[in-house]
C-alpha positions as CSV (number, residue, x, y, z in Angstrom):
1,X,43.4,-16.0,-18.1
2,X,44.4,-12.8,-15.9
3,X,43.4,-12.4,-12.4
4,X,41.5,-9.1,-13.1
5,X,39.8,-10.4,-16.4
6,X,36.5,-11.1,-14.8
7,X,36.2,-7.5,-13.4
8,X,37.2,-6.4,-17.0
9,X,34.3,-8.3,-18.4
10,X,31.9,-6.9,-15.8
11,X,33.0,-3.4,-16.7
12,X,32.7,-3.9,-20.3
13,X,29.1,-5.3,-19.8
14,X,28.3,-2.3,-17.7
15,X,29.5,0.0,-20.4
16,X,27.4,-1.7,-23.0
17,X,24.5,-1.6,-20.7
18,X,24.9,2.2,-20.3
19,X,25.0,2.8,-24.0
20,X,22.0,0.6,-24.6
21,X,20.3,2.7,-22.1
22,X,20.3,5.6,-24.5
23,X,18.1,3.4,-27.0
24,X,14.4,4.0,-27.2
25,X,11.8,4.3,-24.4
26,X,11.1,0.6,-23.6
27,X,14.6,-0.7,-24.2
28,X,16.0,2.1,-22.2
29,X,13.7,1.6,-19.5
30,X,14.4,-2.2,-19.1
31,X,18.2,-1.4,-19.4
32,X,17.8,1.3,-16.9
33,X,16.5,-1.3,-14.4
34,X,19.3,-3.9,-15.6
35,X,21.8,-1.3,-14.3
36,X,20.9,-0.9,-10.7
37,X,20.4,-4.7,-10.4
38,X,24.0,-5.2,-11.8
39,X,25.2,-2.7,-9.1
40,X,23.6,-4.6,-6.3
41,X,25.1,-7.8,-7.8
42,X,28.5,-6.1,-7.6
43,X,27.7,-5.2,-3.9
44,X,27.0,-8.9,-3.3
45,X,30.2,-10.0,-5.0
46,X,32.2,-7.6,-2.7
47,X,30.4,-9.0,0.2
48,X,31.1,-12.2,-0.5
49,X,34.8,-11.6,-1.1
50,X,35.4,-10.3,2.0
51,X,34.9,-6.6,1.3
52,X,31.8,-6.2,3.4
53,X,31.6,-2.3,4.2
54,X,32.2,-1.7,0.3
55,X,29.7,-4.3,-0.6
56,X,27.0,-2.7,1.9
57,X,27.7,0.7,0.3
58,X,27.4,-0.6,-3.3
59,X,24.4,-2.5,-2.4
60,X,22.7,0.4,-0.9
61,X,23.4,2.7,-3.6
62,X,22.1,0.1,-6.1
63,X,18.9,-0.4,-4.1
64,X,18.2,3.4,-4.0
65,X,18.8,3.5,-7.9
66,X,16.4,0.6,-8.3
67,X,13.8,2.1,-6.0
68,X,14.0,5.5,-8.0
69,X,13.5,3.3,-11.2
70,X,10.4,1.3,-9.8
71,X,8.8,4.5,-8.1
72,X,6.2,4.7,-11.1
73,X,5.4,1.0,-10.6
74,X,5.1,1.2,-7.0
75,X,2.9,4.5,-7.6
76,X,0.5,2.5,-9.7
77,X,0.5,-0.5,-7.3
78,X,-0.5,1.7,-4.7
79,X,-3.2,3.6,-6.5
80,X,-4.7,0.3,-7.7
81,X,-4.6,-1.1,-4.1
82,X,-6.5,2.1,-2.6
83,X,-9.0,1.7,-5.2
84,X,-9.6,-2.0,-4.8
85,X,-9.8,-1.5,-0.7
86,X,-12.4,1.5,-1.2
87,X,-14.5,-0.9,-3.4
88,X,-14.3,-3.8,-0.8
89,X,-15.3,-1.3,1.9
90,X,-18.4,-0.3,-0.1
91,X,-19.4,-3.8,-0.8
92,X,-19.0,-4.9,2.8
93,X,-21.4,-7.6,4.2
94,X,-24.5,-6.4,5.3
95,X,-24.6,-8.2,8.4
96,X,-21.1,-7.6,9.3
97,X,-19.6,-4.1,9.7
98,X,-15.9,-3.5,9.4
99,X,-14.0,-0.7,11.2
100,X,-11.3,0.8,9.1
C-alpha cells in the first residue's frame, strides 16, 4: 500500500458524501452533518500528525460549518427551554418567591 493511499480513501469518501448530500431532504441533512464532522476529524488528524496550525484552522472551519448546520436545532432547544423556564416561573411555590 502506498504512503498516501489513506488520504486518497478519505478524499474518495468525502466526494461520495458530497454527492449523497444532494439526495433528498432527510438524507441530505444527515450527510450535511457528516461533512463538517469529517472536516473536524481531518483537523484532529492533522493536529495529531504534528501539523498543529493547519489542524486548528481546519477544525475551526469544520466547527463553524457544524454550528451553521445545527443552528435550527439550537433554536428549537432554546425556544423550548424558554417555554419550560416560563412555566416553572408561573408554577413557583406559594411560600417561596424567586427573583429572576
